[in-house]
C-alpha positions in Angstrom: 0.0 0.0 0.0 1.3 3.5 -0.8 2.5 5.2 2.4 1.2 8.5 1.3 -2.3 7.1 1.5 -1.9 6.6 5.3 -3.2 2.9 5.0 -1.4 0.0 6.5 -2.1 -3.7 6.8 -2.7 -4.6 10.5 0.3 -7.0 10.4 2.6 -4.0 9.7 1.7 -2.5 13.0 1.8 -5.8 15.0 4.7 -4.6 17.1 3.0 -1.3 18.0 1.3 -0.9 21.3 -2.5 -1.6 20.8 -3.4 1.6 22.7 -1.3 3.6 20.2 -2.9 1.8 17.2 -6.4 2.6 18.7 -5.6 6.2 19.2 -4.1 7.0 15.8 -5.7 4.5 13.4 -9.2 3.3 12.4 -10.2 0.1 10.7 -9.9 -3.6 11.1 -7.7 -5.5 8.6 -6.5 -2.3 6.9 -5.7 0.5 9.3 -6.1 4.1 8.2 -4.4 7.1 9.9 -7.0 9.2 11.7 -7.7 12.6 10.1 -6.4 14.7 13.1 -3.0 13.1 12.8 -3.0 13.0 9.0 -3.6 16.8 9.0 -0.4 17.4 11.0 1.8 15.6 8.4 2.6 16.7 4.9 4.1 14.2 2.5 5.9 15.4 -0.7 8.7 14.9 -3.0 11.5 17.4 -3.3 14.4 17.7 -5.6 17.1 18.9 -3.2 19.1 20.3 -6.0 16.5 22.0 -8.3 13.5 22.9 -6.1 13.6 25.8 -3.7 14.0 24.6 -0.1 10.8 24.2 1.9 11.3 26.1 5.2 9.9 25.8 8.7 9.9 22.0 8.9 10.1 20.2 12.2 11.2 16.9 10.7 12.9 15.8 7.5 13.6 12.1 6.7 16.1 11.6 4.0 16.7 7.9 4.2 19.0 6.2 1.7 19.3 9.1 -0.7 22.8 10.4 0.2 24.5 7.1 -0.3 23.9 7.4 -4.1 25.4 10.9 -4.3 29.0 12.1 -4.7 30.5 14.0 -1.8 29.9 17.5 -3.3 26.2 16.6 -4.0 25.8 15.2 -0.5 27.0 18.5 1.0 24.7 20.6 -1.2 21.7 18.4 -0.3 22.5 18.5 3.4 22.9 22.3 3.3 19.5 22.6 1.6 17.9 20.3 4.1 19.4 22.1 7.0 18.0 25.4 5.7 14.5 23.8 5.7 14.5 22.8 9.3 13.4 25.1 12.2 15.9 25.4 15.0 15.5 22.3 17.1 14.1 20.4 14.1 15.1 16.8 13.4 16.9 15.2 10.4 16.7 11.5 10.0 19.2 9.8 7.7 19.5 6.1 6.6 21.6 3.6 8.5 24.4 3.8 6.0 24.5 7.6 5.8 26.5 10.1 7.8 26.5 13.8 8.1 29.2 15.5 6.1 31.9 17.4 8.0 30.8 20.6 6.2 27.4 20.6 7.9 27.8 18.5 11.1 28.5 21.6 13.2 24.9 22.7 12.6 23.5 19.5 14.1 23.7 17.6 17.4 23.3 13.8 17.5 20.1 12.6 19.2 20.5 8.9 18.3 23.5 7.9 16.3 22.3 4.3 16.0 19.2 5.4 14.1 20.9 8.5 12.5 18.7 11.1 14.1 20.1 14.6 14.5 18.7 17.9 15.8 19.4 21.2 14.2 21.3 23.4 16.7 19.4 26.6 17.7 20.7 29.9 16.4 22.8 28.7 13.5 22.0 30.4 10.2 22.9 29.3 6.7 
């Protein structure tokens, strides 16, 4: 099922606390994200090189994208993503990805195992 649709097979959430499932999803065999939660999240595609950066984001997930890019392109993409985050916003990378030295001063690690970083307050572009 497409993730943008907000629908999941019950089996996909089998390891999730049943109270959490009841609070955030409706349905029986196919679970659908409740509208109040769905309205808080925006899904979209962004070309980190050609599109203008989206700003004021609390969370950016960029999983398994950087591993396919050369170093210079990784730096450029990370700079654009950094610009889009609010201070204190989170950046989630894939397990095989790392922050480049050129942008790591703008982030503090939250969980290095899961590649979660927080944008440091007060740093500008």
